[in-house]
VOGU-3710 file (C-alpha; in Angstrom, 3 decimals, decimal comma):
1> mkrflalcll> 127,192/106,336/73,867  127,849/109,691/75,351  124,788/111,253/76,960  124,107/114,882/77,554  121,675/116,192/80,093  118,825/118,400/78,963  117,360/119,313/82,310  115,294/122,359/81,400  113,894/121,622/77,944  110,675/119,945/79,066
11> gcaalqaqqv> 110,339/121,925/82,287  110,376/125,295/80,513  107,804/124,181/77,966  105,516/122,734/80,625  105,806/125,900/82,737  104,435/127,963/79,878  101,420/125,676/79,649  100,630/125,356/83,365  101,777/127,767/86,046  101,934/126,787/89,704
21> pgatelpgsp> 99,425/128,937/91,654  100,848/131,634/93,896  100,788/131,317/97,680  98,260/133,285/99,688  100,627/133,722/102,599  104,229/132,817/103,392  105,178/131,427/106,789  107,785/133,171/108,902  110,229/130,386/108,062  109,510/129,241/104,477
31> ffikktwfig> 110,033/125,662/103,374  112,923/124,868/101,052  114,767/121,840/99,654  117,345/121,218/102,367  119,085/118,168/100,918  119,117/115,874/97,922  119,989/112,210/98,392  120,903/110,267/95,252  119,902/106,667/95,927  119,937/105,271/92,360
41> gvgnwdyltm> 117,893/102,344/91,169  115,942/101,737/87,965  112,323/101,746/86,841  109,290/103,842/87,632  108,314/104,651/91,200  105,072/104,919/93,144  104,187/105,596/96,774  106,410/106,410/99,770  105,879/105,367/103,400  107,654/106,800/106,443
51> dpaagrlyva> 108,477/104,964/109,666  109,190/107,877/112,057  110,056/105,634/115,008  112,809/103,817/113,112  113,828/106,811/111,013  113,354/104,930/107,739  111,749/105,932/104,474  110,312/103,181/102,252  110,217/103,915/98,508  108,370/101,671/96,021
61> hgsvvqvvdv> 110,736/101,789/93,046  110,406/99,377/90,144  110,931/95,798/91,257  112,214/96,705/94,733  111,439/98,755/97,814  114,350/101,004/98,751  114,773/101,661/102,464  116,478/104,979/103,247  117,996/105,910/106,605  116,783/109,501/106,994
71> esgvlagvvs> 119,562/110,347/109,449  122,326/109,667/106,945  120,460/109,771/103,611  121,903/106,419/102,518  120,224/103,123/101,748  119,722/100,930/104,798  118,584/98,044/102,618  116,427/96,865/99,744  113,343/94,643/99,717  113,725/92,514/96,586
81> glrlahdial> 111,861/89,508/95,206  109,106/91,703/93,737  107,882/92,223/90,191  106,423/95,733/90,479  106,188/97,512/93,839  103,391/100,055/94,341  102,600/100,791/97,981  103,947/99,930/101,428  102,076/99,472/104,719  103,731/98,954/108,111
91> desgefgyvs> 102,332/97,163/111,144  102,354/98,735/114,591  104,674/96,097/116,048  107,645/97,282/114,017  108,283/93,736/112,791  106,677/93,446/109,368  105,835/95,458/106,292  103,538/94,791/103,358  104,064/95,635/99,684  101,527/95,526/96,873
101> dglanqvkvf> 103,188/93,682/93,973  101,070/94,670/90,989  102,417/92,287/88,384  102,462/89,306/90,760  98,863/89,897/91,965  100,107/89,540/95,517  100,821/91,403/98,719  104,329/90,497/99,841  105,156/90,410/103,554  108,708/91,388/104,537
111> drrtfkvvag> 110,742/91,389/107,728  111,678/94,981/108,624  114,913/93,877/110,289  116,318/91,766/107,466  114,262/93,206/104,523  113,595/89,627/103,388  110,229/88,654/101,907  108,709/86,036/104,205  105,305/85,460/102,589  103,194/86,177/99,531
121> iptgpgprai> 99,418/86,588/99,841  97,272/86,322/96,677  95,071/89,280/95,726  92,842/90,280/92,859  94,349/91,612/89,610  96,757/94,539/89,786  96,899/95,548/93,476  98,177/99,091/93,949  97,126/101,081/97,040  97,070/99,160/100,327
131> vlepqtrllf> 95,969/100,248/103,776  96,327/98,449/107,119  93,449/99,171/109,498  94,938/98,910/113,022  91,851/98,005/115,071  90,897/94,930/113,039  94,402/94,252/111,666  92,826/93,882/108,252  94,777/94,901/105,191  92,762/96,230/102,251
141> avctapvlqn> 94,452/95,809/98,842  92,836/98,008/96,195  93,071/96,269/92,827  93,264/98,518/89,776  92,309/96,097/86,998  88,577/96,562/86,347  86,308/93,554/86,822  83,762/93,249/84,028  82,074/90,030/85,112  81,098/89,428/88,699
151> paqpgnqgrt> 82,043/86,094/90,243  78,855/86,424/92,274  75,342/87,131/91,070  74,341/90,832/91,078  73,110/91,943/94,460  74,093/88,693/96,181  77,016/87,669/98,339  78,831/84,583/97,057  82,237/83,043/96,641  84,968/83,411/94,070
161> nlnaagrsaa> 88,474/82,281/93,182  91,208/84,911/92,896  92,541/83,350/89,699  89,090/83,554/88,154  88,861/87,168/89,265  92,125/87,868/87,477  90,869/86,277/84,275  87,797/88,504/84,358  89,873/91,705/84,244  89,245/94,134/81,415
171> rsgtaaseei> 90,491/93,366/77,916  90,363/95,466/74,768  87,171/95,169/72,768  84,929/94,696/75,793  81,599/96,481/75,561  81,976/100,024/76,821  78,378/100,091/78,005  79,130/97,778/80,930  79,756/99,739/84,105  83,299/99,517/85,438
181> kssitvidta> 83,664/97,521/88,641  86,718/97,194/90,845  87,774/94,771/93,571  89,331/94,979/97,015  91,094/91,994/98,529  90,715/91,793/102,332  93,615/90,137/104,160  93,841/89,098/107,815  97,413/90,045/108,742  97,286/87,942/111,919
191> trqtmgvilm> 96,943/84,739/109,884  98,295/86,049/106,550  95,227/84,665/104,868  92,882/86,268/102,366  89,477/86,641/104,014  87,527/87,573/100,907  86,871/90,007/98,085  84,727/93,139/97,910  83,361/94,158/94,519  82,888/97,904/94,180
201> pgtlgfagtd> 81,406/100,214/91,556  83,748/102,481/89,613  87,515/102,889/89,320  89,250/102,870/92,693  92,348/104,880/93,593  94,286/105,670/96,763  93,156/104,516/100,222  93,623/105,622/103,820  92,312/104,966/107,326  91,350/107,125/110,293
211> ghgqvfinvv> 92,845/104,577/112,712  89,422/104,076/114,313  87,953/101,354/112,102  87,074/103,311/108,953  88,771/102,925/105,558  88,440/105,566/102,835  89,042/105,003/99,105  88,925/107,376/96,134  86,359/106,401/93,494  88,021/108,253/90,639
221> nrnqiarlda> 85,513/108,100/87,793  82,512/108,857/90,041  84,081/111,818/91,926  83,384/110,125/95,254  85,000/108,806/98,398  83,909/105,364/99,597  83,934/104,775/103,362  84,054/101,159/104,548  83,582/99,933/108,099  86,333/97,383/108,753
231> qsirallgkl> 84,656/95,655/111,698  81,428/95,103/109,737  83,410/93,704/106,827  85,301/91,308/109,087  82,018/90,060/110,556  80,326/89,659/107,164  83,244/87,804/105,586  83,618/85,607/108,658  79,926/84,724/108,539  80,146/83,813/104,852
241> agsaaaarqp> 83,239/81,693/105,434  81,590/79,906/108,369  78,449/79,141/106,391  80,472/77,732/103,523  82,599/75,603/105,836  79,497/74,124/107,481  78,025/73,229/104,107  81,237/71,819/102,672  81,486/68,046/102,339  84,565/66,256/103,734
251> assakendal> 85,501/65,177/100,230  85,627/68,743/98,916  88,376/69,297/96,432  91,274/71,699/96,901  89,808/73,838/94,143  86,592/74,266/96,135  88,555/75,107/99,276  90,363/77,863/97,403  87,071/79,700/96,823  86,739/82,933/98,786
261> pvldwshesr> 83,739/84,818/100,189  82,596/87,768/98,080  80,741/90,889/99,167  79,218/92,114/95,925  78,609/95,810/96,490  79,199/96,735/92,873  75,505/97,557/92,387  75,182/99,960/95,284  73,133/102,941/94,127  74,778/106,303/93,797
271> pansaqdrlr> 75,142/107,993/96,257  72,807/106,041/98,547  74,259/104,397/101,650  74,264/100,744/102,544  72,439/99,147/105,419  74,278/98,942/108,739  76,535/101,803/107,585  79,061/99,234/106,314  79,590/101,238/103,103  78,929/104,906/102,394
281> ffalgpecle> 79,674/107,129/99,416  80,612/110,799/99,837  80,116/113,023/96,774  82,960/115,483/96,159  80,941/118,001/94,182  82,031/120,193/91,259  85,040/121,571/93,153  86,871/118,241/92,869  87,191/116,218/89,659  88,798/112,767/89,515
291> psalavdggh> 90,211/112,423/93,057  93,830/111,352/92,778  95,141/111,370/96,352  93,871/111,179/99,912  94,974/111,807/103,497  92,975/111,357/106,703  92,937/113,449/109,867  91,633/110,843/112,310  91,764/113,185/115,286  89,365/115,730/113,802
301> qrlfvacnnm> 87,634/113,326/111,378  88,575/115,228/108,248  89,468/113,996/104,761  91,913/115,818/102,493  91,298/114,878/98,863  93,531/115,992/95,980  91,773/116,423/92,641  92,989/116,463/89,049  91,692/120,011/88,532  94,324/121,482/90,899
311> kmnvlnadtg> 92,013/121,570/93,917  92,046/119,954/97,348  88,713/119,324/99,048  88,259/118,977/102,802  85,362/116,739/103,885  83,838/115,703/107,184  84,829/112,028/107,513  81,677/111,190/109,513  79,055/112,778/107,277  80,816/113,519/103,985
321> efvaslstgp> 79,845/117,178/104,380  81,899/119,661/102,361  84,178/121,801/104,556  86,582/123,708/102,288  88,287/123,787/98,889  91,821/125,076/98,229  94,011/125,518/95,154  97,037/123,251/94,802  98,994/122,450/91,628  98,939/120,211/88,556
331> gaeaigydpg> 99,516/116,471/88,796  98,968/115,796/92,517  99,322/112,088/93,299  99,950/112,209/97,044  98,714/114,178/100,058  100,538/114,171/103,374  99,299/115,292/106,781  101,330/116,268/109,838  98,849/116,313/112,757  101,300/117,649/115,321
341> rgliysange> 102,062/120,759/113,238  98,679/121,135/111,556  100,154/121,069/108,051  98,906/119,416/104,864  101,143/118,851/101,818  100,220/118,223/98,186  102,900/116,788/95,858  102,255/118,227/92,387  104,373/116,425/89,810  103,440/118,143/86,555
351> aigsltvirq> 104,827/121,383/85,078  108,045/122,240/86,946  106,842/120,333/90,019  105,686/121,951/93,248  104,780/121,262/96,857  101,679/123,041/98,146  101,777/123,671/101,904  98,420/124,206/103,640  97,989/125,257/107,241  95,160/123,898/109,385
361> dvtdsyaviq> 94,123/126,259/112,196  91,904/124,785/114,910  89,855/122,305/112,839  88,170/123,985/109,909  90,258/127,003/109,006  92,628/126,315/106,100  95,015/128,473/104,068  97,695/127,870/101,463  100,860/129,306/103,016  103,425/128,331/100,366
371> nlptrqrart> 103,881/126,812/96,918  107,450/125,536/96,817  108,955/124,732/93,384  110,383/121,218/93,552  111,269/119,180/90,459  109,450/117,731/87,526  107,721/114,386/88,278  108,118/114,765/92,077  104,552/113,544/92,482  104,506/111,373/95,632
381> lavnvatgev> 105,616/112,147/99,172  105,877/111,043/102,778  105,844/113,156/105,948  108,144/112,532/108,886  105,920/113,497/111,824  108,901/113,187/114,184  110,961/115,921/112,486  108,483/117,785/110,302  110,466/117,012/107,159  108,781/116,041/103,893
391> ylvtdllgmn> 110,319/113,625/101,386  109,644/113,532/97,635  111,337/111,445/94,945  112,115/112,042/91,277  114,875/111,566/88,719  116,658/113,573/86,029  115,881/113,278/82,352  118,474/113,377/79,602  118,665/112,961/75,840  120,946/110,791/73,748
401> laqpggigtl> 122,108/113,186/71,055  123,969/110,382/69,272  120,719/108,710/68,236  119,861/109,141/64,516  117,311/111,816/63,672  116,766/115,501/64,212  115,800/117,554/67,238  112,108/116,756/66,802  112,716/113,029/67,142  114,776/113,109/70,351
411> rttpvsgsfq> 113,315/111,289/73,328  114,038/111,852/76,972  115,313/109,022/79,107  116,121/108,803/82,840  119,754/109,535/83,581  121,423/106,501/85,134  121,903/106,901/88,881  119,864/110,114/89,073  116,951/108,806/91,158  116,856/111,013/94,246
421> vlvvgh> 115,069/111,937/97,455  114,284/115,623/97,985  114,280/116,593/101,657  112,016/119,562/102,346  111,995/121,444/105,628  112,439/124,897/107,134
//
């Protein structure tokens, strides 16, 4: 059937409902969309990851990861063998990458030279955001399916089976009075083995690291940031695994050997901090509701947190102290930070779509310098710290006018082959 594009119908309506905030100051050389690369593909998309050394952009898109050569704007390859790709993490060696496969309940390991999947590591239910902490080489897979029954007793540290954890995920009809709990699967990338599971209170979102041993995760429904100490977690999980191995009988079954250590921190009080500083909660305050994205400035120990009320909070990563709050745009799902240029970017995918550019002067002076209109649904991004370019992805929506029914019944659908990378620079 013949399809006609209706590129402005939804955008114009959304613009009337939500306007992108105006910039407070324009830079001498404003940002603009320099190029558009049509890379095709099907399905929804999620996070982007940039490898500045290799000049490659990794895009989680449906059941694959598309790898774009940013010199030419063409596909260098595709990581296939996935069910639903969400996030990509890259090791410092340049050899391997990791993808959270949400429907497979796995993190897939792929070779960055051949793009072939070489291993699958089991996780809890529905892994989405992943972060690789470089000092410990631990990978933290944040699982989005809520856990309603703990595999360990409240307040205790025990052992669980990942399949059992998956079966305990939320189902319709469950009592709403039970507090939502989430899980994090901790993976040792050196051995490609799951070390254990951390149970956390609340609904978890995006994650990042400062590169110095600390991991930060949005706790969406509690308006908090959780800070985890990777070295403490490695030691605790290793101790639990060693104790279990010493107590295990030689005739233990394979099912018993599959059990994993559990750190049950799902009953940590709010916002009190844990002993040994292994886990801390930072309150975001009324300026930030439902944190949806996160970036970390490890050099200055600052957190940049995008919120669903069109705000970005800046926090002290050591103390959680509030530093600043700035206006962004609707529908931010990714924050990018360019430390060499002192620039922070917020990808706002609702309304007409916009990119908020924030300048960081010294450490704690911040100003919005531009709000660049992008395109509808351009909600995630990656920053190329080598060139200063910013990459966003989206597609075009069309309508099939040959479908039966009137104007009010028409539905938008992605235009085949329209998936694209927007290259922003100045």
